[in-house]
mmCIF file of the N, C-alpha and C atoms, coordinates in Angstrom:
data_MODEL
# 
_entry.id   MODEL 
# 
loop_
_atom_site.group_PDB 
_atom_site.id 
_atom_site.type_symbol 
_atom_site.label_atom_id 
_atom_site.label_alt_id 
_atom_site.label_comp_id 
_atom_site.label_asym_id 
_atom_site.label_entity_id 
_atom_site.label_seq_id 
_atom_site.pdbx_PDB_ins_code 
_atom_site.Cartn_x 
_atom_site.Cartn_y 
_atom_site.Cartn_z 
_atom_site.occupancy 
_atom_site.B_iso_or_equiv 
_atom_site.pdbx_formal_charge 
_atom_site.auth_seq_id 
_atom_site.auth_comp_id 
_atom_site.auth_asym_id 
_atom_site.auth_atom_id 
_atom_site.pdbx_PDB_model_num 
ATOM 1   N N  . MET A 1 1  ? 0.282   7.982   -0.859  1.00 0.00 ? 1  MET A N  1 
ATOM 2   C CA . MET A 1 1  ? 0.022   7.128   0.228   1.00 0.00 ? 1  MET A CA 1 
ATOM 3   C C  . MET A 1 1  ? 1.060   7.133   1.312   1.00 0.00 ? 1  MET A C  1 
ATOM 4   N N  . ASN A 1 2  ? 0.668   7.290   2.401   1.00 0.00 ? 2  ASN A N  1 
ATOM 5   C CA . ASN A 1 2  ? 1.639   7.328   3.540   1.00 0.00 ? 2  ASN A CA 1 
ATOM 6   C C  . ASN A 1 2  ? 1.626   5.886   4.314   1.00 0.00 ? 2  ASN A C  1 
ATOM 7   N N  . ILE A 1 3  ? 2.844   5.386   4.462   1.00 0.00 ? 3  ILE A N  1 
ATOM 8   C CA . ILE A 1 3  ? 2.941   4.132   5.050   1.00 0.00 ? 3  ILE A CA 1 
ATOM 9   C C  . ILE A 1 3  ? 3.956   4.306   6.160   1.00 0.00 ? 3  ILE A C  1 
ATOM 10  N N  . MET A 1 4  ? 3.606   3.949   7.471   1.00 0.00 ? 4  MET A N  1 
ATOM 11  C CA . MET A 1 4  ? 4.473   3.825   8.580   1.00 0.00 ? 4  MET A CA 1 
ATOM 12  C C  . MET A 1 4  ? 5.119   2.621   8.825   1.00 0.00 ? 4  MET A C  1 
ATOM 13  N N  . PHE A 1 5  ? 6.340   2.408   9.050   1.00 0.00 ? 5  PHE A N  1 
ATOM 14  C CA . PHE A 1 5  ? 6.901   1.124   9.237   1.00 0.00 ? 5  PHE A CA 1 
ATOM 15  C C  . PHE A 1 5  ? 8.101   1.288   10.022  1.00 0.00 ? 5  PHE A C  1 
ATOM 16  N N  . VAL A 1 6  ? 8.656   0.157   10.648  1.00 0.00 ? 6  VAL A N  1 
ATOM 17  C CA . VAL A 1 6  ? 9.837   0.115   11.292  1.00 0.00 ? 6  VAL A CA 1 
ATOM 18  C C  . VAL A 1 6  ? 10.803  -0.892  10.683  1.00 0.00 ? 6  VAL A C  1 
ATOM 19  N N  . CYS A 1 7  ? 12.040  -0.378  10.367  1.00 0.00 ? 7  CYS A N  1 
ATOM 20  C CA . CYS A 1 7  ? 13.000  -1.302  9.833   1.00 0.00 ? 7  CYS A CA 1 
ATOM 21  C C  . CYS A 1 7  ? 14.375  -0.860  10.417  1.00 0.00 ? 7  CYS A C  1 
ATOM 22  N N  . THR A 1 8  ? 15.291  -1.775  10.275  1.00 0.00 ? 8  THR A N  1 
ATOM 23  C CA . THR A 1 8  ? 16.474  -1.479  10.980  1.00 0.00 ? 8  THR A CA 1 
ATOM 24  C C  . THR A 1 8  ? 17.782  -1.763  10.125  1.00 0.00 ? 8  THR A C  1 
ATOM 25  N N  . ASP A 1 9  ? 17.572  -2.150  9.030   1.00 0.00 ? 9  ASP A N  1 
ATOM 26  C CA . ASP A 1 9  ? 18.784  -2.405  8.135   1.00 0.00 ? 9  ASP A CA 1 
ATOM 27  C C  . ASP A 1 9  ? 18.569  -1.702  6.738   1.00 0.00 ? 9  ASP A C  1 
ATOM 28  N N  . ASN A 1 10 ? 19.526  -1.204  6.201   1.00 0.00 ? 10 ASN A N  1 
ATOM 29  C CA . ASN A 1 10 ? 19.414  -0.439  4.879   1.00 0.00 ? 10 ASN A CA 1 
ATOM 30  C C  . ASN A 1 10 ? 18.799  -1.133  3.796   1.00 0.00 ? 10 ASN A C  1 
ATOM 31  N N  . PHE A 1 11 ? 19.033  -2.403  3.722   1.00 0.00 ? 11 PHE A N  1 
ATOM 32  C CA . PHE A 1 11 ? 18.371  -3.065  2.616   1.00 0.00 ? 11 PHE A CA 1 
ATOM 33  C C  . PHE A 1 11 ? 16.800  -3.099  2.717   1.00 0.00 ? 11 PHE A C  1 
ATOM 34  N N  . THR A 1 12 ? 16.329  -3.453  3.888   1.00 0.00 ? 12 THR A N  1 
ATOM 35  C CA . THR A 1 12 ? 14.874  -3.358  4.235   1.00 0.00 ? 12 THR A CA 1 
ATOM 36  C C  . THR A 1 12 ? 14.328  -1.978  4.017   1.00 0.00 ? 12 THR A C  1 
ATOM 37  N N  . ARG A 1 13 ? 15.102  -0.982  4.360   1.00 0.00 ? 13 ARG A N  1 
ATOM 38  C CA . ARG A 1 13 ? 14.550  0.515   4.074   1.00 0.00 ? 13 ARG A CA 1 
ATOM 39  C C  . ARG A 1 13 ? 14.526  0.753   2.670   1.00 0.00 ? 13 ARG A C  1 
ATOM 40  N N  . SER A 1 14 ? 15.564  0.308   1.982   1.00 0.00 ? 14 SER A N  1 
ATOM 41  C CA . SER A 1 14 ? 15.583  0.588   0.562   1.00 0.00 ? 14 SER A CA 1 
ATOM 42  C C  . SER A 1 14 ? 14.429  -0.201  -0.198  1.00 0.00 ? 14 SER A C  1 
ATOM 43  N N  . VAL A 1 15 ? 14.152  -1.299  0.139   1.00 0.00 ? 15 VAL A N  1 
ATOM 44  C CA . VAL A 1 15 ? 13.106  -2.086  -0.557  1.00 0.00 ? 15 VAL A CA 1 
ATOM 45  C C  . VAL A 1 15 ? 11.670  -1.537  -0.186  1.00 0.00 ? 15 VAL A C  1 
ATOM 46  N N  . ILE A 1 16 ? 11.370  -1.072  1.130   1.00 0.00 ? 16 ILE A N  1 
ATOM 47  C CA . ILE A 1 16 ? 10.236  -0.559  1.438   1.00 0.00 ? 16 ILE A CA 1 
ATOM 48  C C  . ILE A 1 16 ? 10.096  0.823   0.834   1.00 0.00 ? 16 ILE A C  1 
ATOM 49  N N  . ALA A 1 17 ? 11.051  1.555   0.691   1.00 0.00 ? 17 ALA A N  1 
ATOM 50  C CA . ALA A 1 17 ? 11.089  2.953   0.153   1.00 0.00 ? 17 ALA A CA 1 
ATOM 51  C C  . ALA A 1 17 ? 10.666  2.818   -1.389  1.00 0.00 ? 17 ALA A C  1 
ATOM 52  N N  . GLU A 1 18 ? 11.300  1.743   -2.069  1.00 0.00 ? 18 GLU A N  1 
ATOM 53  C CA . GLU A 1 18 ? 10.950  1.525   -3.376  1.00 0.00 ? 18 GLU A CA 1 
ATOM 54  C C  . GLU A 1 18 ? 9.517   1.179   -3.662  1.00 0.00 ? 18 GLU A C  1 
ATOM 55  N N  . PHE A 1 19 ? 8.862   0.310   -2.702  1.00 0.00 ? 19 PHE A N  1 
ATOM 56  C CA . PHE A 1 19 ? 7.427   -0.079  -2.654  1.00 0.00 ? 19 PHE A CA 1 
ATOM 57  C C  . PHE A 1 19 ? 6.721   1.288   -2.530  1.00 0.00 ? 19 PHE A C  1 
ATOM 58  N N  . CYS A 1 20 ? 7.022   1.977   -1.456  1.00 0.00 ? 20 CYS A N  1 
ATOM 59  C CA . CYS A 1 20 ? 6.192   3.184   -1.144  1.00 0.00 ? 20 CYS A CA 1 
ATOM 60  C C  . CYS A 1 20 ? 6.345   4.349   -2.111  1.00 0.00 ? 20 CYS A C  1 
ATOM 61  N N  . MET A 1 21 ? 7.459   4.437   -2.883  1.00 0.00 ? 21 MET A N  1 
ATOM 62  C CA . MET A 1 21 ? 7.536   5.421   -3.955  1.00 0.00 ? 21 MET A CA 1 
ATOM 63  C C  . MET A 1 21 ? 6.759   5.040   -5.097  1.00 0.00 ? 21 MET A C  1 
ATOM 64  N N  . LYS A 1 22 ? 6.554   3.750   -5.338  1.00 0.00 ? 22 LYS A N  1 
ATOM 65  C CA . LYS A 1 22 ? 5.884   3.285   -6.485  1.00 0.00 ? 22 LYS A CA 1 
ATOM 66  C C  . LYS A 1 22 ? 4.379   3.913   -6.526  1.00 0.00 ? 22 LYS A C  1 
ATOM 67  N N  . ASP A 1 23 ? 3.980   4.192   -7.687  1.00 0.00 ? 23 ASP A N  1 
ATOM 68  C CA . ASP A 1 23 ? 2.770   4.864   -7.844  1.00 0.00 ? 23 ASP A CA 1 
ATOM 69  C C  . ASP A 1 23 ? 1.774   3.662   -7.785  1.00 0.00 ? 23 ASP A C  1 
ATOM 70  N N  . LEU A 1 24 ? 0.991   3.515   -6.625  1.00 0.00 ? 24 LEU A N  1 
ATOM 71  C CA . LEU A 1 24 ? 0.021   2.322   -6.534  1.00 0.00 ? 24 LEU A CA 1 
ATOM 72  C C  . LEU A 1 24 ? -1.241  2.844   -7.138  1.00 0.00 ? 24 LEU A C  1 
ATOM 73  N N  . GLY A 1 25 ? -1.452  3.942   -7.598  1.00 0.00 ? 25 GLY A N  1 
ATOM 74  C CA . GLY A 1 25 ? -2.720  4.328   -8.165  1.00 0.00 ? 25 GLY A CA 1 
ATOM 75  C C  . GLY A 1 25 ? -3.740  4.577   -7.165  1.00 0.00 ? 25 GLY A C  1 
ATOM 76  N N  . ALA A 1 26 ? -4.989  5.197   -7.811  1.00 0.00 ? 26 ALA A N  1 
ATOM 77  C CA . ALA A 1 26 ? -6.084  5.576   -6.910  1.00 0.00 ? 26 ALA A CA 1 
ATOM 78  C C  . ALA A 1 26 ? -6.714  4.334   -6.537  1.00 0.00 ? 26 ALA A C  1 
ATOM 79  N N  . PRO A 1 27 ? -7.507  4.491   -5.447  1.00 0.00 ? 27 PRO A N  1 
ATOM 80  C CA . PRO A 1 27 ? -8.273  3.285   -4.932  1.00 0.00 ? 27 PRO A CA 1 
ATOM 81  C C  . PRO A 1 27 ? -9.288  2.656   -6.070  1.00 0.00 ? 27 PRO A C  1 
ATOM 82  N N  . ASP A 1 28 ? -9.613  3.529   -6.947  1.00 0.00 ? 28 ASP A N  1 
ATOM 83  C CA . ASP A 1 28 ? -10.625 3.081   -7.989  1.00 0.00 ? 28 ASP A CA 1 
ATOM 84  C C  . ASP A 1 28 ? -9.894  2.511   -9.261  1.00 0.00 ? 28 ASP A C  1 
ATOM 85  N N  . SER A 1 29 ? -8.487  2.565   -9.313  1.00 0.00 ? 29 SER A N  1 
ATOM 86  C CA . SER A 1 29 ? -7.795  2.091   -10.460 1.00 0.00 ? 29 SER A CA 1 
ATOM 87  C C  . SER A 1 29 ? -7.907  0.633   -10.595 1.00 0.00 ? 29 SER A C  1 
ATOM 88  N N  . GLU A 1 30 ? -7.748  0.161   -11.755 1.00 0.00 ? 30 GLU A N  1 
ATOM 89  C CA . GLU A 1 30 ? -7.943  -1.315  -12.088 1.00 0.00 ? 30 GLU A CA 1 
ATOM 90  C C  . GLU A 1 30 ? -7.050  -2.214  -11.310 1.00 0.00 ? 30 GLU A C  1 
ATOM 91  N N  . ASP A 1 31 ? -5.826  -1.849  -11.100 1.00 0.00 ? 31 ASP A N  1 
ATOM 92  C CA . ASP A 1 31 ? -4.874  -2.839  -10.478 1.00 0.00 ? 31 ASP A CA 1 
ATOM 93  C C  . ASP A 1 31 ? -4.629  -2.428  -8.983  1.00 0.00 ? 31 ASP A C  1 
ATOM 94  N N  . PHE A 1 32 ? -5.330  -1.617  -8.416  1.00 0.00 ? 32 PHE A N  1 
ATOM 95  C CA . PHE A 1 32 ? -5.242  -1.073  -6.968  1.00 0.00 ? 32 PHE A CA 1 
ATOM 96  C C  . PHE A 1 32 ? -5.091  -2.209  -6.082  1.00 0.00 ? 32 PHE A C  1 
ATOM 97  N N  . VAL A 1 33 ? -6.138  -3.193  -6.244  1.00 0.00 ? 33 VAL A N  1 
ATOM 98  C CA . VAL A 1 33 ? -6.351  -4.347  -5.242  1.00 0.00 ? 33 VAL A CA 1 
ATOM 99  C C  . VAL A 1 33 ? -5.087  -5.244  -5.446  1.00 0.00 ? 33 VAL A C  1 
ATOM 100 N N  . GLU A 1 34 ? -4.704  -5.598  -6.634  1.00 0.00 ? 34 GLU A N  1 
ATOM 101 C CA . GLU A 1 34 ? -3.623  -6.336  -6.728  1.00 0.00 ? 34 GLU A CA 1 
ATOM 102 C C  . GLU A 1 34 ? -2.341  -5.765  -6.235  1.00 0.00 ? 34 GLU A C  1 
ATOM 103 N N  . GLN A 1 35 ? -2.014  -4.440  -6.310  1.00 0.00 ? 35 GLN A N  1 
ATOM 104 C CA . GLN A 1 35 ? -0.965  -3.730  -5.895  1.00 0.00 ? 35 GLN A CA 1 
ATOM 105 C C  . GLN A 1 35 ? -0.947  -3.734  -4.470  1.00 0.00 ? 35 GLN A C  1 
ATOM 106 N N  . MET A 1 36 ? -2.136  -3.590  -3.818  1.00 0.00 ? 36 MET A N  1 
ATOM 107 C CA . MET A 1 36 ? -2.256  -3.743  -2.283  1.00 0.00 ? 36 MET A CA 1 
ATOM 108 C C  . MET A 1 36 ? -1.875  -5.105  -1.816  1.00 0.00 ? 36 MET A C  1 
ATOM 109 N N  . LYS A 1 37 ? -2.453  -6.122  -2.617  1.00 0.00 ? 37 LYS A N  1 
ATOM 110 C CA . LYS A 1 37 ? -2.171  -7.480  -2.039  1.00 0.00 ? 37 LYS A CA 1 
ATOM 111 C C  . LYS A 1 37 ? -0.577  -7.755  -2.164  1.00 0.00 ? 37 LYS A C  1 
ATOM 112 N N  . LYS A 1 38 ? 0.107   -7.201  -3.116  1.00 0.00 ? 38 LYS A N  1 
ATOM 113 C CA . LYS A 1 38 ? 1.520   -7.401  -3.244  1.00 0.00 ? 38 LYS A CA 1 
ATOM 114 C C  . LYS A 1 38 ? 2.244   -6.704  -2.141  1.00 0.00 ? 38 LYS A C  1 
ATOM 115 N N  . LEU A 1 39 ? 1.712   -5.420  -1.799  1.00 0.00 ? 39 LEU A N  1 
ATOM 116 C CA . LEU A 1 39 ? 2.324   -4.703  -0.724  1.00 0.00 ? 39 LEU A CA 1 
ATOM 117 C C  . LEU A 1 39 ? 2.232   -5.407  0.687   1.00 0.00 ? 39 LEU A C  1 
ATOM 118 N N  . VAL A 1 40 ? 1.027   -5.920  0.977   1.00 0.00 ? 40 VAL A N  1 
ATOM 119 C CA . VAL A 1 40 ? 0.703   -6.681  2.126   1.00 0.00 ? 40 VAL A CA 1 
ATOM 120 C C  . VAL A 1 40 ? 1.593   -7.948  2.230   1.00 0.00 ? 40 VAL A C  1 
ATOM 121 N N  . HIS A 1 41 ? 1.704   -8.639  1.097   1.00 0.00 ? 41 HIS A N  1 
ATOM 122 C CA . HIS A 1 41 ? 2.512   -9.713  1.044   1.00 0.00 ? 41 HIS A CA 1 
ATOM 123 C C  . HIS A 1 41 ? 3.878   -9.393  1.271   1.00 0.00 ? 41 HIS A C  1 
ATOM 124 N N  . PHE A 1 42 ? 4.419   -8.368  0.799   1.00 0.00 ? 42 PHE A N  1 
ATOM 125 C CA . PHE A 1 42 ? 5.710   -8.018  1.022   1.00 0.00 ? 42 PHE A CA 1 
ATOM 126 C C  . PHE A 1 42 ? 6.004   -7.707  2.560   1.00 0.00 ? 42 PHE A C  1 
ATOM 127 N N  . PHE A 1 43 ? 5.202   -6.955  3.207   1.00 0.00 ? 43 PHE A N  1 
ATOM 128 C CA . PHE A 1 43 ? 5.285   -6.765  4.618   1.00 0.00 ? 43 PHE A CA 1 
ATOM 129 C C  . PHE A 1 43 ? 5.124   -8.040  5.342   1.00 0.00 ? 43 PHE A C  1 
ATOM 130 N N  . TYR A 1 44 ? 4.301   -8.886  4.937   1.00 0.00 ? 44 TYR A N  1 
ATOM 131 C CA . TYR A 1 44 ? 4.195   -10.269 5.665   1.00 0.00 ? 44 TYR A CA 1 
ATOM 132 C C  . TYR A 1 44 ? 5.462   -11.002 5.474   1.00 0.00 ? 44 TYR A C  1 
ATOM 133 N N  . GLU A 1 45 ? 6.087   -11.015 4.423   1.00 0.00 ? 45 GLU A N  1 
ATOM 134 C CA . GLU A 1 45 ? 7.354   -11.775 4.231   1.00 0.00 ? 45 GLU A CA 1 
ATOM 135 C C  . GLU A 1 45 ? 8.448   -11.056 4.931   1.00 0.00 ? 45 GLU A C  1 
ATOM 136 N N  . ALA A 1 46 ? 8.437   -9.684  5.024   1.00 0.00 ? 46 ALA A N  1 
ATOM 137 C CA . ALA A 1 46 ? 9.605   -8.921  5.605   1.00 0.00 ? 46 ALA A CA 1 
ATOM 138 C C  . ALA A 1 46 ? 9.610   -9.063  7.130   1.00 0.00 ? 46 ALA A C  1 
ATOM 139 N N  . THR A 1 47 ? 8.318   -9.184  7.599   1.00 0.00 ? 47 THR A N  1 
ATOM 140 C CA . THR A 1 47 ? 8.239   -9.085  9.113   1.00 0.00 ? 47 THR A CA 1 
ATOM 141 C C  . THR A 1 47 ? 9.259   -10.059 9.963   1.00 0.00 ? 47 THR A C  1 
ATOM 142 N N  . PRO A 1 48 ? 9.510   -11.330 9.597   1.00 0.00 ? 48 PRO A N  1 
ATOM 143 C CA . PRO A 1 48 ? 10.400  -12.004 10.404  1.00 0.00 ? 48 PRO A CA 1 
ATOM 144 C C  . PRO A 1 48 ? 11.826  -11.288 10.375  1.00 0.00 ? 48 PRO A C  1 
ATOM 145 N N  . SER A 1 49 ? 12.331  -10.697 9.367   1.00 0.00 ? 49 SER A N  1 
ATOM 146 C CA . SER A 1 49 ? 13.668  -10.112 9.235   1.00 0.00 ? 49 SER A CA 1 
ATOM 147 C C  . SER A 1 49 ? 13.674  -8.942  10.026  1.00 0.00 ? 49 SER A C  1 
ATOM 148 N N  . ILE A 1 50 ? 12.513  -8.124  10.103  1.00 0.00 ? 50 ILE A N  1 
ATOM 149 C CA . ILE A 1 50 ? 12.474  -6.979  10.860  1.00 0.00 ? 50 ILE A CA 1 
ATOM 150 C C  . ILE A 1 50 ? 12.363  -7.268  12.288  1.00 0.00 ? 50 ILE A C  1 
ATOM 151 N N  . ILE A 1 51 ? 11.800  -8.206  12.660  1.00 0.00 ? 51 ILE A N  1 
ATOM 152 C CA . ILE A 1 51 ? 11.612  -8.652  14.095  1.00 0.00 ? 51 ILE A CA 1 
ATOM 153 C C  . ILE A 1 51 ? 13.090  -9.041  14.633  1.00 0.00 ? 51 ILE A C  1 
ATOM 154 N N  . HIS A 1 52 ? 13.717  -10.039 13.765  1.00 0.00 ? 52 HIS A N  1 
ATOM 155 C CA . HIS A 1 52 ? 15.134  -10.342 14.025  1.00 0.00 ? 52 HIS A CA 1 
ATOM 156 C C  . HIS A 1 52 ? 16.079  -9.136  14.390  1.00 0.00 ? 52 HIS A C  1 
ATOM 157 N N  . ASN A 1 53 ? 15.945  -8.258  13.251  1.00 0.00 ? 53 ASN A N  1 
ATOM 158 C CA . ASN A 1 53 ? 16.804  -6.988  13.527  1.00 0.00 ? 53 ASN A CA 1 
ATOM 159 C C  . ASN A 1 53 ? 16.549  -6.295  14.704  1.00 0.00 ? 53 ASN A C  1 
ATOM 160 N N  . LEU A 1 54 ? 15.214  -6.119  15.052  1.00 0.00 ? 54 LEU A N  1 
ATOM 161 C CA . LEU A 1 54 ? 15.052  -5.419  16.282  1.00 0.00 ? 54 LEU A CA 1 
ATOM 162 C C  . LEU A 1 54 ? 15.401  -6.104  17.515  1.00 0.00 ? 54 LEU A C  1 
ATOM 163 N N  . GLU A 1 55 ? 15.289  -7.389  17.482  1.00 0.00 ? 55 GLU A N  1 
ATOM 164 C CA . GLU A 1 55 ? 15.801  -8.165  18.631  1.00 0.00 ? 55 GLU A CA 1 
ATOM 165 C C  . GLU A 1 55 ? 17.263  -7.987  18.840  1.00 0.00 ? 55 GLU A C  1 
ATOM 166 N N  . GLN A 1 56 ? 17.987  -8.146  17.783  1.00 0.00 ? 56 GLN A N  1 
ATOM 167 C CA . GLN A 1 56 ? 19.504  -7.831  17.791  1.00 0.00 ? 56 GLN A CA 1 
ATOM 168 C C  . GLN A 1 56 ? 19.705  -6.488  18.326  1.00 0.00 ? 56 GLN A C  1 
ATOM 169 N N  . ARG A 1 57 ? 19.056  -5.371  17.872  1.00 0.00 ? 57 ARG A N  1 
ATOM 170 C CA . ARG A 1 57 ? 19.318  -4.125  18.352  1.00 0.00 ? 57 ARG A CA 1 
ATOM 171 C C  . ARG A 1 57 ? 19.012  -4.043  19.897  1.00 0.00 ? 57 ARG A C  1 
ATOM 172 N N  . ALA A 1 58 ? 18.055  -4.781  20.345  1.00 0.00 ? 58 ALA A N  1 
ATOM 173 C CA . ALA A 1 58 ? 17.723  -4.642  21.741  1.00 0.00 ? 58 ALA A CA 1 
ATOM 174 C C  . ALA A 1 58 ? 18.723  -5.331  22.741  1.00 0.00 ? 58 ALA A C  1 
ATOM 175 N N  . THR A 1 59 ? 19.531  -6.324  21.971  1.00 0.00 ? 59 THR A N  1 
ATOM 176 C CA . THR A 1 59 ? 20.579  -6.863  22.866  1.00 0.00 ? 59 THR A CA 1 
ATOM 177 C C  . THR A 1 59 ? 21.899  -6.090  22.787  1.00 0.00 ? 59 THR A C  1 
ATOM 178 N N  . LEU A 1 60 ? 22.062  -5.061  22.127  1.00 0.00 ? 60 LEU A N  1 
ATOM 179 C CA . LEU A 1 60 ? 23.204  -4.275  22.070  1.00 0.00 ? 60 LEU A CA 1 
ATOM 180 C C  . LEU A 1 60 ? 23.475  -3.403  23.149  1.00 0.00 ? 60 LEU A C  1 
# 
């Protein structure tokens, strides 16, 4: 699975890399929907931090 993302700090990069490297399984696997929900929820929760970091970089 390829996921494109924008992040500006090492912690966010490492957490996203961990999620992306995790085997989410094939779309027809039993837990695929649940894993996708968790991934979407992670990005939803991470968005404010990513936006804040981007805003700080823009002011430099």
